[in-house]
C-alpha positions in Angstrom: 0.0 0.0 0.0 1.3 3.4 -1.0 0.3 6.8 0.5 1.4 10.2 -0.5 1.6 13.5 1.4 2.3 16.9 0.0 2.6 19.9 2.3 1.6 17.4 5.0 -1.8 16.8 3.4 -2.8 13.4 2.0 -3.1 13.2 -1.7 -5.6 11.1 -3.8 -3.9 8.5 -5.9 -5.4 6.3 -8.6 -3.6 3.1 -9.3 -4.3 0.6 -12.1 -2.8 -2.3 -14.0 -2.8 -2.3 -17.8 -3.9 -5.5 -19.6 -0.3 -6.2 -20.4 0.5 -6.3 -16.7 2.2 -2.9 -16.4 1.3 -0.8 -13.3 0.5 2.9 -13.4 -0.6 5.8 -11.2 -2.2 9.2 -11.4 -2.0 11.9 -8.7 -5.5 13.2 -8.6 -4.9 15.9 -6.0 -3.2 19.3 -6.8 0.5 19.1 -6.1 2.3 22.2 -4.8 5.9 21.8 -5.9 7.0 24.4 -3.4 6.5 21.9 -0.7 8.2 18.6 -0.2 6.4 15.2 -0.5 6.5 12.1 1.6 5.8 8.7 0.0 4.8 6.0 2.6 5.2 2.4 1.5 3.7 -0.3 3.6 5.2 -3.2 1.7 2.9 -6.0 0.7 4.5 -7.4 -2.5 7.3 -6.6 -5.0 4.7 -4.6 -7.0 5.1 -1.9 -4.3 8.7 -1.2 -5.4 7.5 -0.5 -8.9 4.7 1.7 -7.5 7.3 3.7 -5.5 9.3 4.2 -8.7 6.3 5.4 -10.7 5.0 7.7 -8.0 8.4 9.2 -7.5 8.7 9.8 -11.2 5.2 11.5 -11.3 6.3 13.8 -8.5 9.5 14.7 -10.2 7.6 15.5 -13.4 5.3 17.7 -11.3 8.3 19.7 -10.2 8.7 18.4 -6.6 12.3 18.3 -5.6 12.3 17.3 -1.9 10.9 13.8 -1.5 11.1 11.5 1.6 10.4 7.8 1.5 9.0 6.2 4.7 9.2 2.5 4.3 9.0 0.9 7.8 9.6 -2.7 6.6 12.5 -2.7 4.2 11.9 -5.6 1.7 14.4 -8.3 1.0 16.5 -7.5 4.1 16.5 -11.2 5.1 18.5 -11.9 1.9 21.5 -9.8 2.9 24.0 -12.0 1.2 24.0 -14.9 -1.3 22.6 -17.7 0.8 22.8 -20.5 -1.7 24.9 -20.6 -4.9 22.8 -19.5 -7.9 20.5 -17.2 -5.8 20.6 -13.3 -5.8 21.8 -10.9 -3.2 18.2 -9.6 -3.1 18.7 -6.8 -0.5 21.3 -5.2 -2.8 18.8 -5.3 -5.7 16.1 -3.6 -3.5 18.5 -0.9 -2.3 19.6 -0.2 -5.9 16.0 0.2 -7.0 15.3 2.7 -4.2 18.6 4.5 -4.6 17.7 5.2 -8.2 14.9 7.5 -7.0 17.3 10.0 -5.4 15.2 10.4 -2.2 16.4 13.1 0.1 15.6 10.9 3.1 14.6 7.3 3.6 13.1 6.3 7.0 12.9 2.7 8.1 12.0 0.8 11.3 14.0 -2.0 12.9 15.8 -3.3 9.8 16.6 -7.0 9.8 20.2 -6.5 8.6 23.0 -4.1 9.5 24.2 -4.5 5.9 21.5 -2.1 4.8 23.1 1.0 6.4 26.1 0.8 4.1 23.9 0.8 0.9 22.9 4.4 1.1 24.7 7.7 1.0 25.7 9.1 4.4 22.8 11.1 5.9 20.2 9.6 3.7 19.0 6.8 5.9 17.1 7.3 9.2 16.6 4.2 11.3 14.0 3.9 14.0 15.7 1.3 16.2 14.2 -1.7 17.9 15.2 -0.5 21.3 13.6 2.9 20.8 10.4 1.5 19.3 9.9 -1.3 21.8 11.2 0.7 24.7 8.2 3.0 24.2 5.9 0.0 23.9 7.1 -2.2 26.8 8.0 0.4 29.4 4.4 1.4 30.1 3.4 -2.2 30.5 5.8 -2.9 33.4 4.3 -2.6 36.9 6.3 -3.4 39.9 3.3 -3.3 42.2 0.1 -5.1 41.3 -1.8 -3.0 43.8 -1.3 0.0 41.5 -3.5 -1.5 38.8 -7.1 -0.6 38.9 -10.1 -1.8 36.9 -9.6 -1.4 33.2 -5.9 -0.8 33.4 -3.2 -2.9 31.7 -2.7 -6.4 33.0 0.1 -7.2 35.4 3.3 -8.6 34.0 5.0 -10.1 37.1 8.8 -10.7 37.3 9.5 -9.9 33.6 12.4 -10.6 31.4 13.3 -10.2 27.7 14.0 -13.2 25.5 16.2 -13.1 22.4 15.0 -15.8 20.0 18.3 -16.3 18.3 21.9 -15.1 18.0 20.9 -12.5 15.4 18.7 -10.7 17.9 21.3 -10.4 20.7 22.8 -7.0 19.8 19.4 -5.3 19.7 17.9 -6.9 22.8 20.6 -5.9 25.1 20.2 -2.3 24.0 16.4 -2.7 24.5 17.2 -4.1 28.0 18.9 -0.9 28.9 16.3 1.3 27.3 13.4 -0.3 29.2 15.3 -0.7 32.4 16.5 2.9 32.7 13.1 4.3 33.5 11.0 1.3 34.4 13.3 -0.5 36.8 15.3 2.1 38.7 18.1 2.3 36.2 18.7 -1.5 36.3 18.6 -3.2 32.8 15.8 -5.6 32.2 17.0 -9.2 32.5 17.7 -11.1 29.2 17.5 -14.8 28.4 19.3 -15.9 25.3 17.7 -18.6 23.2 19.2 -20.3 20.1 18.0 -22.1 17.0 19.6 -24.1 14.3 18.1 -23.8 10.8 18.7 -25.7 7.6 19.6 -22.8 5.2 18.6 -24.8 2.1 15.1 -25.5 3.3 14.6 -22.8 5.9 13.4 -25.4 8.5 14.2 -25.0 12.1 15.9 -28.2 13.3 16.6 -27.3 17.0 15.7 -24.7 19.7 17.8 -24.2 22.8 17.2 -22.1 26.0 18.8 -21.9 29.5 16.2 -23.8 31.6 17.7 -22.6 34.9 17.3 -19.0 33.7 13.7 -19.6 32.7 12.8 -20.8 36.2 13.9 -17.4 37.6 11.1 -15.4 35.8 7.4 -15.4 35.3 6.7 -13.1 32.3 8.7 -13.5 29.0 8.7 -10.7 26.4 10.0 -12.4 23.2 11.2 -9.6 21.0 12.3 -9.8 17.3 12.1 -7.7 14.2 10.0 -10.0 12.0 7.4 -12.7 12.4 6.7 -14.6 9.1 5.1 -17.9 9.6 5.9 -18.0 13.3 7.7 -21.3 13.6 10.7 -19.8 15.4 8.4 -18.4 18.1 6.2 -21.4 18.5 9.2 -23.7 19.1 10.7 -21.1 21.5 7.3 -20.9 23.3 7.3 -24.7 23.7 10.8 -24.7 25.1 9.8 -22.1 27.7 6.5 -23.8 28.7 8.1 -27.2 28.8 10.3 -25.7 31.6 7.7 -23.5 33.2 4.1 -24.4 32.3 2.6 -21.3 33.9 4.9 -18.8 32.2 3.2 -15.7 30.7 4.4 -15.3 27.1 4.2 -12.0 25.2 5.3 -11.9 21.6 6.7 -8.5 20.4 7.4 -8.2 16.7 8.1 -5.0 14.9 7.0 -6.3 11.5 4.2 -8.9 11.4 3.9 -10.7 8.1 1.9 -13.5 9.8 1.9 -15.6 6.7 0.3 -18.6 8.5 -2.1 -16.3 10.4 -2.0 -15.1 14.0 -4.2 -18.1 15.0 -1.2 -20.5 14.9 0.5 -18.3 17.5 -2.4 -17.6 19.9 -2.3 -21.1 21.6 1.3 -20.5 22.7 1.3 -16.7 23.5 -0.9 -14.8 25.9 -0.4 -11.7 23.9 0.8 -10.7 20.5 2.1 -7.1 20.1 3.0 -5.7 16.7 4.1 -2.2 15.6 3.8 -2.7 11.8 1.2 -5.3 11.0 1.7 -6.1 7.3 -1.1 -8.7 7.4 -3.6 -5.8 7.7 -2.2 -3.9 4.8 -4.7 -3.9 1.9 
């Protein structure tokens, strides 16, 4: 889904596909070229990249010079290298496409790969980090005293910790631990449990999940935090590992970008709550 703002006002866009399969767009609102424009791309499919190119070109032809792209989920970031011989470096391709537009600024949220930062000119890319985003979401949920909660207030999350689902999430989660703990826990970082998984890169299947069972026994609420939930198998297996150790554990899944390709229903039996900042499954 693509949105456009000019002088901070939403513009009306008409999209269509020609019989030959080509996409096109018409800006049906009056565009003032004296003001900048912001394109917002809530990625749903590869067609959205073509739509961004077309809309950017239409704006340039209308005389708009200052154009910002807000694309919270940066596509293809999980393919940040050649995984298997004969496959593409897909993130590089996506970055080249977006770079061709000459955007003045590109804003993204919690990117999957650090490789992305080096693909844009200095000062072009603005990253809203996982620790900033989830610090704002998790901090208000934490209550140290259940007696402070009245009717209708947020539920209690006793004895909480953060859970990193795999090695790739470790760097982010320790920064989130500090961000949450600074204000919510008297300047003491929120505890972190490190989980691990083994995946067959040729099939994508998870073959093993590991977690420190002694650490699990020390806590009651587990905030599992990651940047992306696709089908959810990683989180389901991790949830099983936690509940096999502590059956009455309270599990809260926190994902920045929710693809939910298998639906949220597959996750609900395992998690007490599912929190998502950018729910791509709701994008039309």
